[in-house]
Each structure stands twice: as structure tokens, then as C-alpha cells.
TORLOKOL-907867 format. One record per residue (C-alpha): residue number from 1; residue in three letters; y, z, x. Coordinates in pm, 1 decimal, m for minus. Layout:
N
<kepa><resi>NUM</resi><resn>ALA</resn><py>Y</py><pz>Z</pz><px>X</px></kepa>
...
//
This chain:
56
<kepa><resi>1</resi><resn>MET</resn><py>m2671.9</py><pz>m3217.4</pz><px>m897.8</px></kepa>
<kepa><resi>2</resi><resn>GLN</resn><py>m2435.4</py><pz>m2947.8</pz><px>m1021.9</px></kepa>
<kepa><resi>3</resi><resn>THR</resn><py>m2498.4</py><pz>m2575.9</pz><px>m1035.8</px></kepa>
<kepa><resi>4</resi><resn>GLY</resn><py>m2473.6</py><pz>m2403.9</pz><px>m1372.3</px></kepa>
<kepa><resi>5</resi><resn>LEU</resn><py>m2141.0</py><pz>m2241.3</pz><px>m1284.8</px></kepa>
<kepa><resi>6</resi><resn>LYS</resn><py>m1988.4</py><pz>m2565.3</pz><px>m1156.0</px></kepa>
<kepa><resi>7</resi><resn>ALA</resn><py>m2097.3</py><pz>m2743.6</pz><px>m1475.9</px></kepa>
<kepa><resi>8</resi><resn>PHE</resn><py>m1947.7</py><pz>m2461.7</pz><px>m1683.9</px></kepa>
<kepa><resi>9</resi><resn>ARG</resn><py>m1620.0</py><pz>m2473.7</pz><px>m1492.3</px></kepa>
<kepa><resi>10</resi><resn>GLY</resn><py>m1613.7</py><pz>m2851.9</pz><px>m1542.8</px></kepa>
<kepa><resi>11</resi><resn>ASN</resn><py>m1567.8</py><pz>m2781.8</pz><px>m1913.9</px></kepa>
<kepa><resi>12</resi><resn>TYR</resn><py>m1382.3</py><pz>m2449.7</pz><px>m1888.6</px></kepa>
<kepa><resi>13</resi><resn>SER</resn><py>m1162.3</py><pz>m2455.3</pz><px>m1582.2</px></kepa>
<kepa><resi>14</resi><resn>GLU</resn><py>m965.9</py><pz>m2134.7</pz><px>m1655.5</px></kepa>
<kepa><resi>15</resi><resn>GLY</resn><py>m1080.1</py><pz>m1784.0</pz><px>m1567.4</px></kepa>
<kepa><resi>16</resi><resn>LYS</resn><py>m1236.5</py><pz>m1586.0</pz><px>m1287.7</px></kepa>
<kepa><resi>17</resi><resn>ASN</resn><py>m1598.5</py><pz>m1598.3</pz><px>m1176.0</px></kepa>
<kepa><resi>18</resi><resn>TYR</resn><py>m1784.0</py><pz>m1268.8</pz><px>m1153.1</px></kepa>
<kepa><resi>19</resi><resn>VAL</resn><py>m2131.8</py><pz>m1180.4</pz><px>m1026.1</px></kepa>
<kepa><resi>20</resi><resn>ILE</resn><py>m2211.0</py><pz>m837.4</pz><px>m1169.5</px></kepa>
<kepa><resi>21</resi><resn>SER</resn><py>m2486.8</py><pz>m627.2</pz><px>m1017.1</px></kepa>
<kepa><resi>22</resi><resn>PRO</resn><py>m2564.0</py><pz>m254.9</pz><px>m1000.3</px></kepa>
<kepa><resi>23</resi><resn>GLN</resn><py>m2650.8</py><pz>m310.8</pz><px>m632.9</px></kepa>
<kepa><resi>24</resi><resn>VAL</resn><py>m2290.0</py><pz>m390.6</pz><px>m530.7</px></kepa>
<kepa><resi>25</resi><resn>GLY</resn><py>m2107.7</py><pz>m103.1</pz><px>m360.0</px></kepa>
<kepa><resi>26</resi><resn>ASP</resn><py>m1753.0</py><pz>m218.1</pz><px>m284.5</px></kepa>
<kepa><resi>27</resi><resn>ALA</resn><py>m1639.2</py><pz>m529.7</pz><px>m469.2</px></kepa>
<kepa><resi>28</resi><resn>TYR</resn><py>m1583.4</py><pz>m838.5</pz><px>m256.1</px></kepa>
<kepa><resi>29</resi><resn>THR</resn><py>m1488.8</py><pz>m1202.6</pz><px>m303.2</px></kepa>
<kepa><resi>30</resi><resn>ARG</resn><py>m1652.3</py><pz>m1509.2</pz><px>m150.8</px></kepa>
<kepa><resi>31</resi><resn>THR</resn><py>m1593.9</py><pz>m1880.1</pz><px>m187.1</px></kepa>
<kepa><resi>32</resi><resn>LEU</resn><py>m1919.3</py><pz>m2068.3</pz><px>m238.2</px></kepa>
<kepa><resi>33</resi><resn>ASP</resn><py>m1937.7</py><pz>m2442.7</pz><px>m294.7</px></kepa>
<kepa><resi>34</resi><resn>GLY</resn><py>m1565.9</py><pz>m2449.1</pz><px>m375.4</px></kepa>
<kepa><resi>35</resi><resn>LEU</resn><py>m1580.1</py><pz>m2168.5</pz><px>m633.6</px></kepa>
<kepa><resi>36</resi><resn>GLU</resn><py>m1428.6</py><pz>m1824.5</pz><px>m578.1</px></kepa>
<kepa><resi>37</resi><resn>LEU</resn><py>m1677.2</py><pz>m1555.3</pz><px>m684.4</px></kepa>
<kepa><resi>38</resi><resn>THR</resn><py>m1611.5</py><pz>m1184.3</pz><px>m713.9</px></kepa>
<kepa><resi>39</resi><resn>PHE</resn><py>m1919.0</py><pz>m967.6</pz><px>m662.2</px></kepa>
<kepa><resi>40</resi><resn>CYS</resn><py>m1890.6</py><pz>m624.7</pz><px>m824.3</px></kepa>
<kepa><resi>41</resi><resn>ASN</resn><py>m2072.0</py><pz>m362.9</pz><px>m1029.7</px></kepa>
<kepa><resi>42</resi><resn>LEU</resn><py>m2014.8</py><pz>m312.6</pz><px>m1401.7</px></kepa>
<kepa><resi>43</resi><resn>TYR</resn><py>m1765.5</py><pz>m28.1</pz><px>m1358.7</px></kepa>
<kepa><resi>44</resi><resn>GLN</resn><py>m1553.5</py><pz>m235.0</pz><px>m1118.8</px></kepa>
<kepa><resi>45</resi><resn>TRP</resn><py>m1565.8</py><pz>m533.6</pz><px>m1352.8</px></kepa>
<kepa><resi>46</resi><resn>GLU</resn><py>m1444.9</py><pz>m317.7</pz><px>m1642.8</px></kepa>
<kepa><resi>47</resi><resn>GLN</resn><py>m1152.4</py><pz>m196.5</pz><px>m1431.9</px></kepa>
<kepa><resi>48</resi><resn>MET</resn><py>m1061.6</py><pz>m551.1</pz><px>m1317.8</px></kepa>
<kepa><resi>49</resi><resn>SER</resn><py>m1092.8</py><pz>m689.9</pz><px>m1672.3</px></kepa>
<kepa><resi>50</resi><resn>ALA</resn><py>m872.1</py><pz>m415.8</pz><px>m1814.9</px></kepa>
<kepa><resi>51</resi><resn>GLY</resn><py>m607.0</py><pz>m504.6</pz><px>m1556.4</px></kepa>
<kepa><resi>52</resi><resn>ASP</resn><py>m629.4</py><pz>m874.0</pz><px>m1646.1</px></kepa>
<kepa><resi>53</resi><resn>ALA</resn><py>m590.9</py><pz>m795.1</pz><px>m2017.0</px></kepa>
<kepa><resi>54</resi><resn>ARG</resn><py>m271.0</py><pz>m600.6</pz><px>m1947.5</px></kepa>
<kepa><resi>55</resi><resn>LYS</resn><py>m123.8</py><pz>m900.3</pz><px>m1763.5</px></kepa>
<kepa><resi>56</resi><resn>ALA</resn><py>m181.9</py><pz>m1136.5</pz><px>m2057.9</px></kepa>
//
């Protein structure tokens, strides 16, 4: 049985995986079941996404 994210990444392999929560203090990254996940709050995600957009 696949998790929702693994099934999604089976169809869309490109991109980063974020878990966004107001409860996250400092952003951190973990690898779970072969997927790299970045845990962050909304402000941190906005900052990371803006940086990714500039690289494109």
C-alpha cells in the first residue's frame, strides 16, 4: 500500500515535499519512507519558495 505522497510522487516526480504547520519553530528536513520532507511554518515556506522561484 502506498501513502498519498508516494502515490503523488509516482505521477509527479519533480519538486520538493513540504509539511507546513504553525507549530514548527525552526525548519528541518527528514527522510521518511524514502521521501525527503521539509517541515516548516508558512513564513519559512514562503521564503524558501521565493528562493526557488529566483533559481528557475
